Biopython code that builds the backbone (N, CA, C, O; Angstrom):
import numpy as np
from Bio.PDB.StructureBuilder import StructureBuilder

atoms = [
    (1, "ASP", "N", (0.762, -1.457, -0.035)),
    (1, "ASP", "CA", (0.005, 0.119, -0.075)),
    (1, "ASP", "C", (0.963, 1.229, -0.092)),
    (1, "ASP", "O", (0.568, 2.301, -0.550)),
    (2, "GLU", "N", (2.134, 1.129, 0.329)),
    (2, "GLU", "CA", (3.191, 2.315, 0.231)),
    (2, "GLU", "C", (3.524, 2.508, -1.114)),
    (2, "GLU", "O", (4.209, 3.497, -1.375)),
    (3, "GLY", "N", (3.140, 1.680, -2.122)),
    (3, "GLY", "CA", (3.853, 2.100, -3.540)),
    (3, "GLY", "C", (5.103, 1.336, -3.876)),
    (3, "GLY", "O", (5.685, 1.512, -4.946)),
    (4, "THR", "N", (5.524, 0.469, -2.941)),
    (4, "THR", "CA", (6.742, -0.258, -3.166)),
    (4, "THR", "C", (6.591, -1.784, -3.753)),
    (4, "THR", "O", (5.546, -2.426, -3.647)),
    (5, "LEU", "N", (7.727, -2.252, -4.359)),
    (5, "LEU", "CA", (7.469, -3.515, -4.874)),
    (5, "LEU", "C", (7.210, -4.561, -3.752)),
    (5, "LEU", "O", (7.583, -4.319, -2.604)),
    (6, "VAL", "N", (6.622, -5.635, -4.046)),
    (6, "VAL", "CA", (6.215, -6.811, -3.173)),
    (6, "VAL", "C", (7.708, -7.651, -3.173)),
    (6, "VAL", "O", (8.167, -7.965, -4.271)),
    (7, "PRO", "N", (8.269, -7.920, -2.247)),
    (7, "PRO", "CA", (9.397, -8.925, -2.317)),
    (7, "PRO", "C", (9.052, -10.211, -2.934)),
    (7, "PRO", "O", (7.921, -10.672, -2.776)),
    (8, "ARG", "N", (9.962, -10.840, -3.640)),
    (8, "ARG", "CA", (9.723, -12.010, -4.586)),
    (8, "ARG", "C", (9.445, -13.081, -3.493)),
    (8, "ARG", "O", (8.784, -14.072, -3.803)),
    (9, "THR", "N", (9.877, -12.943, -2.341)),
    (9, "THR", "CA", (9.519, -13.951, -1.350)),
    (9, "THR", "C", (8.016, -14.087, -0.716)),
    (9, "THR", "O", (7.755, -14.950, 0.123)),
    (10, "GLU", "N", (7.136, -13.225, -1.162)),
    (10, "GLU", "CA", (6.105, -13.019, -0.585)),
    (10, "GLU", "C", (4.920, -13.597, -1.422)),
    (10, "GLU", "O", (5.094, -13.577, -2.640)),
    (11, "PRO", "N", (3.896, -14.043, -1.019)),
    (11, "PRO", "CA", (2.818, -14.502, -2.026)),
    (11, "PRO", "C", (2.252, -13.328, -2.778)),
    (11, "PRO", "O", (2.186, -12.238, -2.210)),
    (12, "GLY", "N", (1.863, -13.470, -3.942)),
    (12, "GLY", "CA", (1.280, -12.415, -4.741)),
    (12, "GLY", "C", (2.442, -11.519, -5.492)),
    (12, "GLY", "O", (2.241, -10.596, -6.281)),
    (13, "ALA", "N", (3.636, -12.002, -5.067)),
    (13, "ALA", "CA", (4.511, -11.072, -5.646)),
    (13, "ALA", "C", (4.836, -11.030, -7.208)),
    (13, "ALA", "O", (5.576, -10.169, -7.684)),
    (14, "PHE", "N", (4.277, -11.939, -7.902)),
    (14, "PHE", "CA", (4.137, -12.151, -9.258)),
    (14, "PHE", "C", (2.851, -12.230, -9.818)),
    (14, "PHE", "O", (1.914, -12.762, -9.223)),
    (15, "ILE", "N", (2.764, -11.754, -10.873)),
    (15, "ILE", "CA", (1.379, -11.823, -11.742)),
    (15, "ILE", "C", (1.876, -12.697, -13.121)),
    (15, "ILE", "O", (2.619, -12.360, -14.043)),
    (16, "LYS", "N", (1.287, -13.714, -12.912)),
    (16, "LYS", "CA", (1.286, -14.811, -13.735)),
    (16, "LYS", "C", (0.303, -14.852, -15.030)),
    (16, "LYS", "O", (0.709, -15.299, -16.104)),
    (17, "ASP", "N", (-0.851, -14.419, -14.878)),
    (17, "ASP", "CA", (-1.615, -14.398, -15.766)),
    (17, "ASP", "C", (-1.443, -13.077, -16.650)),
    (17, "ASP", "O", (-1.532, -11.938, -16.193)),
    (18, "PRO", "N", (-1.171, -13.414, -18.044)),
    (18, "PRO", "CA", (-0.717, -12.206, -18.913)),
    (18, "PRO", "C", (-1.973, -11.131, -18.997)),
    (18, "PRO", "O", (-1.727, -9.925, -18.999)),
    (19, "GLN", "N", (-3.248, -11.596, -19.063)),
    (19, "GLN", "CA", (-4.673, -10.611, -19.058)),
    (19, "GLN", "C", (-4.636, -9.778, -17.862)),
    (19, "GLN", "O", (-4.921, -8.583, -17.933)),
    (20, "ASP", "N", (-4.332, -10.285, -16.867)),
    (20, "ASP", "CA", (-4.248, -9.760, -15.636)),
    (20, "ASP", "C", (-3.119, -8.509, -15.576)),
    (20, "ASP", "O", (-3.250, -7.372, -15.123)),
    (21, "ALA", "N", (-2.216, -9.017, -16.068)),
    (21, "ALA", "CA", (-0.935, -7.970, -16.143)),
    (21, "ALA", "C", (-1.189, -6.990, -17.046)),
    (21, "ALA", "O", (-0.856, -5.847, -16.734)),
    (22, "LEU", "N", (-1.741, -7.197, -18.170)),
    (22, "LEU", "CA", (-2.202, -6.167, -19.252)),
    (22, "LEU", "C", (-3.176, -5.211, -18.550)),
    (22, "LEU", "O", (-3.048, -3.989, -18.613)),
    (23, "GLU", "N", (-4.342, -5.949, -17.752)),
    (23, "GLU", "CA", (-5.177, -5.018, -17.152)),
    (23, "GLU", "C", (-4.584, -3.847, -16.020)),
    (23, "GLU", "O", (-5.001, -2.698, -15.876)),
    (24, "ARG", "N", (-3.493, -4.523, -15.284)),
    (24, "ARG", "CA", (-3.012, -3.810, -14.469)),
    (24, "ARG", "C", (-2.202, -2.564, -15.128)),
    (24, "ARG", "O", (-2.323, -1.391, -14.775)),
    (25, "VAL", "N", (-1.339, -3.060, -16.169)),
    (25, "VAL", "CA", (-0.531, -1.800, -16.837)),
    (25, "VAL", "C", (-1.598, -0.969, -17.350)),
    (25, "VAL", "O", (-1.453, 0.220, -17.068)),
    (26, "LEU", "N", (-2.753, -1.292, -18.106)),
    (26, "LEU", "CA", (-3.689, -0.273, -18.766)),
    (26, "LEU", "C", (-4.231, 0.578, -17.512)),
    (26, "LEU", "O", (-4.601, 1.730, -17.739)),
    (27, "MET", "N", (-4.292, 0.127, -16.340)),
    (27, "MET", "CA", (-4.927, 1.086, -15.320)),
    (27, "MET", "C", (-3.729, 1.891, -14.923)),
    (27, "MET", "O", (-3.977, 3.062, -14.635)),
    (28, "MET", "N", (-2.404, 1.481, -14.845)),
    (28, "MET", "CA", (-1.362, 2.423, -14.634)),
    (28, "MET", "C", (-1.259, 3.509, -15.668)),
    (28, "MET", "O", (-1.052, 4.689, -15.386)),
    (29, "VAL", "N", (-1.398, 3.090, -16.745)),
    (29, "VAL", "CA", (-1.013, 3.952, -17.687)),
    (29, "VAL", "C", (-2.147, 5.100, -18.015)),
    (29, "VAL", "O", (-1.935, 6.293, -18.230)),
    (30, "THR", "N", (-3.570, 4.322, -17.992)),
    (30, "THR", "CA", (-4.585, 5.552, -18.417)),
    (30, "THR", "C", (-5.367, 5.942, -17.186)),
    (30, "THR", "O", (-6.155, 6.869, -17.370)),
    (31, "GLU", "N", (-5.315, 5.408, -15.915)),
    (31, "GLU", "CA", (-5.832, 5.746, -14.782)),
    (31, "GLU", "C", (-4.790, 6.549, -13.810)),
    (31, "GLU", "O", (-5.216, 7.440, -13.075)),
    (32, "GLY", "N", (-3.470, 6.213, -13.840)),
    (32, "GLY", "CA", (-2.536, 6.328, -12.937)),
    (32, "GLY", "C", (-2.662, 5.791, -11.713)),
    (32, "GLY", "O", (-2.242, 6.388, -10.722)),
    (33, "LYS", "N", (-3.309, 4.490, -11.635)),
    (33, "LYS", "CA", (-3.511, 3.923, -10.380)),
    (33, "LYS", "C", (-3.184, 2.456, -10.444)),
    (33, "LYS", "O", (-3.189, 1.912, -11.549)),
    (34, "VAL", "N", (-2.900, 1.764, -9.359)),
    (34, "VAL", "CA", (-2.434, 0.428, -9.234)),
    (34, "VAL", "C", (-3.037, -0.325, -8.327)),
    (34, "VAL", "O", (-3.270, 0.276, -7.278)),
    (35, "VAL", "N", (-3.413, -1.579, -8.370)),
    (35, "VAL", "CA", (-3.966, -2.296, -7.298)),
    (35, "VAL", "C", (-2.775, -2.930, -6.454)),
    (35, "VAL", "O", (-1.785, -3.497, -6.917)),
    (36, "THR", "N", (-3.087, -2.708, -5.100)),
    (36, "THR", "CA", (-1.735, -3.268, -4.294)),
    (36, "THR", "C", (-1.840, -4.725, -3.918)),
    (36, "THR", "O", (-2.927, -5.239, -4.180)),
    (37, "ASN", "N", (-0.911, -5.509, -3.344)),
    (37, "ASN", "CA", (-1.079, -6.599, -2.797)),
    (37, "ASN", "C", (-2.242, -7.104, -1.952)),
    (37, "ASN", "O", (-2.724, -8.237, -1.964)),
    (38, "THR", "N", (-2.592, -6.087, -1.239)),
    (38, "THR", "CA", (-3.861, -6.116, -0.221)),
    (38, "THR", "C", (-5.205, -5.868, -1.019)),
    (38, "THR", "O", (-6.340, -6.034, -0.574)),
    (39, "GLY", "N", (-4.881, -5.470, -2.191)),
    (39, "GLY", "CA", (-6.427, -5.252, -3.027)),
    (39, "GLY", "C", (-6.623, -3.811, -2.938)),
    (39, "GLY", "O", (-7.596, -3.445, -3.598)),
    (40, "ASN", "N", (-5.987, -2.848, -2.311)),
    (40, "ASN", "CA", (-6.449, -1.465, -2.297)),
    (40, "ASN", "C", (-6.068, -0.880, -3.711)),
    (40, "ASN", "O", (-5.468, -1.543, -4.557)),
    (41, "THR", "N", (-6.404, 0.203, -3.857)),
    (41, "THR", "CA", (-6.143, 1.003, -5.215)),
    (41, "THR", "C", (-5.453, 2.213, -4.852)),
    (41, "THR", "O", (-6.055, 3.000, -4.122)),
    (42, "ILE", "N", (-4.241, 2.502, -5.255)),
    (42, "ILE", "CA", (-3.528, 3.848, -5.120)),
    (42, "ILE", "C", (-3.140, 4.449, -6.096)),
    (42, "ILE", "O", (-3.069, 3.859, -7.173)),
    (43, "ASP", "N", (-2.744, 5.941, -5.960)),
    (43, "ASP", "CA", (-2.219, 6.577, -7.170)),
    (43, "ASP", "C", (-0.816, 6.219, -7.490)),
    (43, "ASP", "O", (-0.046, 6.031, -6.548)),
    (44, "ILE", "N", (-0.311, 6.080, -8.953)),
    (44, "ILE", "CA", (0.926, 5.781, -9.097)),
    (44, "ILE", "C", (1.476, 6.653, -10.398)),
    (44, "ILE", "O", (0.685, 7.044, -11.257)),
    (45, "VAL", "N", (2.654, 6.879, -10.458)),
    (45, "VAL", "CA", (3.198, 7.507, -11.571)),
    (45, "VAL", "C", (4.446, 6.509, -11.895)),
    (45, "VAL", "O", (5.436, 6.323, -11.189)),
    (46, "ALA", "N", (4.111, 5.874, -13.241)),
    (46, "ALA", "CA", (5.015, 4.994, -13.725)),
    (46, "ALA", "C", (5.510, 5.442, -15.059)),
    (46, "ALA", "O", (4.829, 5.986, -15.928)),
    (47, "ASP", "N", (6.900, 5.122, -15.121)),
    (47, "ASP", "CA", (7.468, 5.452, -16.559)),
    (47, "ASP", "C", (7.960, 4.167, -17.219)),
    (47, "ASP", "O", (8.344, 4.215, -18.387)),
    (48, "SER", "N", (7.970, 3.044, -16.551)),
    (48, "SER", "CA", (8.186, 1.860, -17.299)),
    (48, "SER", "C", (7.599, 0.435, -16.741)),
    (48, "SER", "O", (7.065, 0.519, -15.635)),
    (49, "VAL", "N", (7.618, -0.662, -17.257)),
    (49, "VAL", "CA", (6.912, -1.897, -16.733)),
    (49, "VAL", "C", (8.190, -2.949, -16.740)),
    (49, "VAL", "O", (8.879, -3.155, -17.740)),
    (50, "CYS", "N", (8.349, -3.455, -15.710)),
    (50, "CYS", "CA", (9.442, -4.654, -15.700)),
    (50, "CYS", "C", (8.834, -5.829, -15.841)),
    (50, "CYS", "O", (7.732, -6.001, -15.320)),
    (51, "VAL", "N", (9.452, -6.818, -16.563)),
    (51, "VAL", "CA", (8.948, -8.178, -16.758)),
    (51, "VAL", "C", (10.361, -9.149, -16.342)),
    (51, "VAL", "O", (11.394, -9.115, -17.010)),
    (52, "HIS", "N", (10.196, -9.898, -15.265)),
    (52, "HIS", "CA", (11.494, -10.652, -14.782)),
    (52, "HIS", "C", (11.672, -11.570, -16.202)),
    (52, "HIS", "O", (10.819, -12.244, -16.779)),
    (53, "GLY", "N", (13.048, -11.353, -16.535)),
    (53, "GLY", "CA", (13.461, -12.359, -17.543)),
    (53, "GLY", "C", (13.665, -13.799, -17.227)),
    (53, "GLY", "O", (13.844, -14.694, -18.053)),
    (54, "ASP", "N", (13.612, -13.928, -15.797)),
    (54, "ASP", "CA", (13.849, -15.359, -15.654)),
    (54, "ASP", "C", (12.630, -16.425, -15.529)),
    (54, "ASP", "O", (12.747, -17.504, -14.948)),
    (55, "ASN", "N", (11.675, -16.055, -16.036)),
    (55, "ASN", "CA", (10.235, -16.373, -16.302)),
    (55, "ASN", "C", (10.453, -16.992, -17.934)),
    (55, "ASN", "O", (10.671, -16.256, -18.896)),
    (56, "PRO", "N", (10.334, -18.622, -18.017)),
    (56, "PRO", "CA", (10.457, -18.853, -19.242)),
    (56, "PRO", "C", (9.461, -18.391, -20.319)),
    (56, "PRO", "O", (9.532, -18.769, -21.488)),
    (57, "GLU", "N", (8.564, -17.581, -19.865)),
    (57, "GLU", "CA", (7.399, -17.110, -20.697)),
    (57, "GLU", "C", (7.460, -15.578, -20.920)),
    (57, "GLU", "O", (6.637, -14.868, -21.500)),
    (58, "ALA", "N", (8.610, -15.238, -20.334)),
    (58, "ALA", "CA", (8.817, -13.487, -20.416)),
    (58, "ALA", "C", (8.758, -13.070, -21.673)),
    (58, "ALA", "O", (8.058, -12.066, -21.805)),
    (59, "ILE", "N", (9.260, -13.497, -22.682)),
    (59, "ILE", "CA", (9.124, -13.003, -24.085)),
    (59, "ILE", "C", (7.619, -12.856, -24.539)),
    (59, "ILE", "O", (7.114, -11.775, -24.841)),
    (60, "ALA", "N", (7.006, -13.990, -24.549)),
    (60, "ALA", "CA", (5.494, -14.134, -24.865)),
    (60, "ALA", "C", (4.807, -13.293, -23.684)),
    (60, "ALA", "O", (3.684, -12.954, -24.058)),
    (61, "PHE", "N", (5.014, -12.963, -22.739)),
    (61, "PHE", "CA", (4.126, -12.368, -21.567)),
    (61, "PHE", "C", (4.556, -10.696, -22.095)),
    (61, "PHE", "O", (3.671, -9.843, -22.157)),
    (62, "THR", "N", (5.607, -10.460, -22.357)),
    (62, "THR", "CA", (5.979, -9.020, -22.690)),
    (62, "THR", "C", (5.286, -8.691, -24.208)),
    (62, "THR", "O", (4.735, -7.621, -24.465)),
    (63, "ASN", "N", (5.383, -9.514, -24.902)),
    (63, "ASN", "CA", (4.622, -9.431, -26.460)),
    (63, "ASN", "C", (3.165, -9.190, -26.096)),
    (63, "ASN", "O", (2.552, -8.207, -26.511)),
    (64, "TYR", "N", (2.548, -10.258, -25.189)),
    (64, "TYR", "CA", (1.074, -9.651, -24.803)),
    (64, "TYR", "C", (0.803, -8.595, -24.386)),
    (64, "TYR", "O", (-0.131, -7.942, -24.852)),
    (65, "ILE", "N", (1.540, -8.191, -23.433)),
    (65, "ILE", "CA", (1.230, -6.691, -22.715)),
    (65, "ILE", "C", (1.443, -5.558, -24.040)),
    (65, "ILE", "O", (0.552, -4.744, -24.287)),
    (66, "ARG", "N", (2.570, -5.605, -24.750)),
    (66, "ARG", "CA", (3.014, -4.660, -25.781)),
    (66, "ARG", "C", (1.651, -4.953, -26.861)),
    (66, "ARG", "O", (1.092, -3.925, -27.243)),
    (67, "ASP", "N", (1.279, -5.823, -27.197)),
    (67, "ASP", "CA", (0.359, -5.841, -28.112)),
    (67, "ASP", "C", (-1.253, -5.182, -27.572)),
    (67, "ASP", "O", (-2.036, -4.537, -28.270)),
    (68, "GLY", "N", (-1.406, -5.551, -26.243)),
    (68, "GLY", "CA", (-2.659, -5.193, -25.447)),
    (68, "GLY", "C", (-2.663, -3.384, -25.435)),
    (68, "GLY", "O", (-3.611, -2.610, -25.563)),
    (69, "LEU", "N", (-1.434, -3.161, -25.261)),
    (69, "LEU", "CA", (-1.205, -1.591, -25.008)),
    (69, "LEU", "C", (-1.533, -0.884, -26.286)),
    (69, "LEU", "O", (-2.337, 0.039, -26.417)),
    (70, "THR", "N", (-0.713, -1.510, -27.311)),
    (70, "THR", "CA", (-0.957, -0.916, -28.778)),
    (70, "THR", "C", (-2.344, -0.889, -29.284)),
    (70, "THR", "O", (-2.748, 0.073, -29.938)),
    (71, "LYS", "N", (-3.213, -2.075, -28.963)),
    (71, "LYS", "CA", (-4.589, -2.041, -29.381)),
    (71, "LYS", "C", (-5.446, -1.027, -28.475)),
    (71, "LYS", "O", (-6.520, -0.598, -28.898)),
    (72, "ALA", "N", (-4.975, -0.681, -27.301)),
    (72, "ALA", "CA", (-5.652, 0.151, -26.626)),
    (72, "ALA", "C", (-5.389, 1.596, -27.008)),
    (72, "ALA", "O", (-5.984, 2.505, -26.429)),
    (73, "GLY", "N", (-4.386, 1.855, -28.106)),
    (73, "GLY", "CA", (-3.992, 3.163, -28.374)),
    (73, "GLY", "C", (-3.023, 3.763, -27.678)),
    (73, "GLY", "O", (-2.900, 4.985, -27.759)),
    (74, "VAL", "N", (-2.026, 2.863, -26.738)),
    (74, "VAL", "CA", (-1.258, 3.465, -26.000)),
    (74, "VAL", "C", (0.165, 3.210, -26.749)),
    (74, "VAL", "O", (0.507, 2.130, -27.230)),
    (75, "THR", "N", (1.022, 4.555, -26.756)),
    (75, "THR", "CA", (2.062, 4.421, -27.757)),
    (75, "THR", "C", (3.268, 3.836, -26.576)),
    (75, "THR", "O", (3.538, 4.279, -25.460)),
    (76, "VAL", "N", (3.767, 2.817, -27.241)),
    (76, "VAL", "CA", (5.120, 2.235, -26.296)),
    (76, "VAL", "C", (6.264, 2.451, -27.061)),
    (76, "VAL", "O", (6.346, 2.186, -28.260)),
    (77, "ALA", "N", (7.256, 2.989, -26.291)),
    (77, "ALA", "CA", (8.626, 3.564, -26.501)),
    (77, "ALA", "C", (9.521, 2.567, -26.071)),
    (77, "ALA", "O", (9.333, 2.042, -24.974)),
    (78, "ASN", "N", (10.587, 2.191, -26.870)),
    (78, "ASN", "CA", (11.545, 1.175, -26.603)),
    (78, "ASN", "C", (12.918, 2.201, -25.920)),
    (78, "ASN", "O", (13.266, 3.272, -26.419)),
    (79, "PHE", "N", (13.373, 1.740, -25.029)),
    (79, "PHE", "CA", (14.678, 2.291, -24.406)),
    (79, "PHE", "C", (15.730, 1.237, -24.353)),
    (79, "PHE", "O", (15.586, 0.132, -23.829)),
    (80, "GLN", "N", (16.806, 1.682, -24.947)),
    (80, "GLN", "CA", (18.080, 0.495, -24.731)),
    (80, "GLN", "C", (18.969, 1.445, -24.233)),
    (80, "GLN", "O", (18.963, 2.659, -24.439)),
    (81, "ASN", "N", (19.765, 0.752, -23.528)),
    (81, "ASN", "CA", (21.001, 1.233, -22.893)),
    (81, "ASN", "C", (22.028, 1.478, -24.138)),
    (81, "ASN", "O", (22.181, 0.622, -25.009)),
    (82, "ARG", "N", (22.597, 2.509, -24.139)),
    (82, "ARG", "CA", (23.474, 2.818, -25.258)),
    (82, "ARG", "C", (24.841, 3.284, -24.455)),
    (82, "ARG", "O", (24.843, 4.001, -23.455)),
    (83, "LYS", "N", (25.948, 2.751, -25.076)),
    (83, "LYS", "CA", (27.226, 3.321, -24.477)),
    (83, "LYS", "C", (27.952, 4.187, -25.298)),
    (83, "LYS", "O", (28.998, 4.692, -24.890)),
]
sb = StructureBuilder()
sb.init_structure("model")
sb.init_model(0)
sb.init_chain("A")
sb.init_seg("    ")
for serial, (resi, resn, name, xyz) in enumerate(atoms, 1):
    if name == "N":
        sb.init_residue(resn, " ", resi, " ")
    sb.init_atom(name, np.array(xyz, "f"), 0.0, 1.0, " ", f" {name:<3s}", serial, name[0])
structure = sb.get_structure()
C-alpha cells in the first residue's frame, strides 16, 4: 500500500496471468492507479514496466502486454542502454 514492490519471497509478488498483467498496466497508464498486494487501489506514476527475464514465458508475456497496449491506443517507446 506504500507503492513499493512486493518482495519476491511473498505470496502475490508475481502476476502470472498475462491478461491480469495487461489490465493492471492499462490501469497504470490510463488512470494513474495500481492495485496493491492487499487489494487497495492507490495513485502511481510509472515510467516503465518490468518483466522478470527469469520466467520462461517472459518474451511471450511481454509481447502480450505490448500488443494489448498498442490495441488500446497506447504508444509504447523502446529504451535501450547505449554506451
